[in-house]
N, C-alpha and C positions, 0 to 999 in steps of 0.2 A: 029359570036361570039359577045356577048354584051360587051360594054365598061366596063373597070374595075370600073368606078365610080358607076356602077349599083349594085355592090356587097356591100350590106350594112351589116356591122357587128353590128347590133342593139342588144339591150338587148334581150336575149333569155330565155324562161322559161325552167327550168331544173327539171326533175322528177327523183328522186333517187329510184332505185328498188333493191330488193334482188332476184337474180335468183339462181336456183339450179345448183350446180356444182358437180364434182366428190367427193370433200372433204367438201362440205357444201355450204354456201351462197357465191355468187359472187356479190359484190356491184357494181352497174352500174348506171351511170348518163345517162339519155336519153333526148335528145333534138330534138324536131320536128320542121320543118319549118312551117311558118304561112299559106302557100299555099299548093298545092298538093305535096305529097311526091314522088319524082322522083327517089330516090335511097337510099341505106343504106350504112353508113360509120361506120366501127368498128375501133376504134383508141386505140392504146396500148401505155402505158406510159414508161418512162425510169426506170432504175434499182431500185427496191424497197429498196435494202440495201444501196443505196446512196441517199435516200430521194425521189425517184421517186413515184409520185402518179398520179391519174386521173386529179388532179387539176394543174399539171405542166403547165406553161404558153404556151409552144409550143403545148402541147396537146389541151389545151382549144382554142388556136388560130386555130388549125386545125378543131376542132369541129365547131366553129362559122363559119368558112369559108365554110365547107360542108353544114351546115344548110342554109346559105345564098344562096347556089347553089340548094337547094331543097332536100337535103338528110336529113334523120333522122340520128343523130349522137349518137353513143353509146360509152361511155368511162368507161370501167371496171377498178376497182382496182385489181391488181394482188394479189395472195395469201398472207395473212398476213398483208395486207395494209388496213387501214380503217376498214370497217365492213366485208371485205372478209375473209372467214375462211381459215385455212391451214397455211402452212409455205412456204417460198421461195424454189423453186424446180429447180433452174438453167435453167429455160426455158421449162422443160418437162411438168410439171403440168400446167404451165402458158399457154402452147400451147393448152392443153386439155380444159382449161377454155375459151379461145378465141373461140374455135370451138363450145363449148356449148352456148356461147352468140350469135354466128352467127346463130346457129340452132334456138334459141329462136326468133331472129329477123326475120328470114325468115318465121317462123310459124305465127308471129304476123303481118308482113307487106306484106307478099307475095313474089312473084318471081320478085323482083325489081333488077336493076343493083346494084352490091355489090362491095364496095371498102374496102380493108384492108389497114390501115395506121398505121405506128409506128414511134416512136422517140427513137433513140439511142438503148438501150436494147430492147425496144418495137419493133423496126424494125427487130431485130434478131428473136424475137418470132413470128412476123408476117410472116417471110419467111417460118417458119416451119408450122404455122397454115394454110397458103395459100395452102399448098399441099392438105389439106382436105377440106377447104372452097371453093376453086376454084373461087376466086373473078374475076370480070371483070377487075379490076385494083388493082395494088399494089403500095403504096406510101411509100417510105422509106426516113425518114428525119434523117440526121446525123447518118447513120448506123455504129455501132461500130464493124466493121468487123475485126479490129485488136485485139479485146478483146474477141469476141465470134465467134465461127466457123460457118460462114455464107455460105450456099451453093449457087448454081446458082439460078437465078430467071427468070421469064418470060421476054421475050424481050420487052414488053410494059411497064415494071416497071418504075415508076418515082422515080429517086434518086435525092435528094436535099442535098447539103453539103456546109458547110461554108469553105471559103478559109483558115481561120486561126484557124480551129478547133484543139485544143491541147488535146482533150480527144479522139477523133477518127480522126487521121491525114488524111488529104485529100489524101496524097500519097498512104496510105494503101487502101483507097476506090478505087482509080484509078487502083491500082494493082489488086484488086478484080474484078473490072468492065471490065478491058481490055480484058481478055480472053473470056468474054461473049459478046463483042462488045456492051456493055451497056452504053448509054449516061449518063452523070452525069451533073446535073444543079448546077453550082458553084455560090454561093453568095459572091461576092467580099467583103473582109473585115469581113465576118461573122465568128463568133466563134460557139462553140458547142450549146449554148443556144440562139443564134440569137439575142443577146442584141442589141436593136436599129434597128433591121432588121426584126422584125416579120411581118411588113407590106409587105416586099419583099417576105417572105415565103407565105403570104396570096395571093399575086398577082400570084405567080408561080402556086400554087395549083388551083386558080381560072381559070387560062388559060388552064390547062391540064385536069381538072377533071369535066367539065360541063357534066351532064348526057345527053344522047341523047334524 
């Protein structure tokens, strides 16, 4: 494992694309690493009716971290957000759109290791999409399991949660994880949006998600 200092979150070029989805265009920001592409990371943003977009700071931190690790990072806007067509569909249509973006990414970049990552509501949608995408890794940041009915996930799933999260209480996440024997990485003093602790989030993802 390389030292954390080698993970450079430098300025990254972003290409915005419109991909075809079930109800129209899906707006997606695509960021590629400077060197060889070693994997694909699809990152889902928090609840659109509560201001969530692909430009959320947790989502962009995840994207920069994955790009620094050699992944191409894709950040779609959910339905009704930005230039994405359609209306909020409570996770159903959003799941279909993530699957469509994943299919596009695999056609474009080939059979590379695939990671699905989501923040808050985006974590809920990713647990649904992962059933069809079959990623090598699933990363859930502040999953709002007390607000959205989140099912079981694969044993290797990385769950990261703030100790003081008042939107998605840690106790609810532990209650959800316990029957699955699923470890949860807790950020001491962290709240839902990881204010002042985005660098800790970056370090955790860097440790766990280096492509082989």
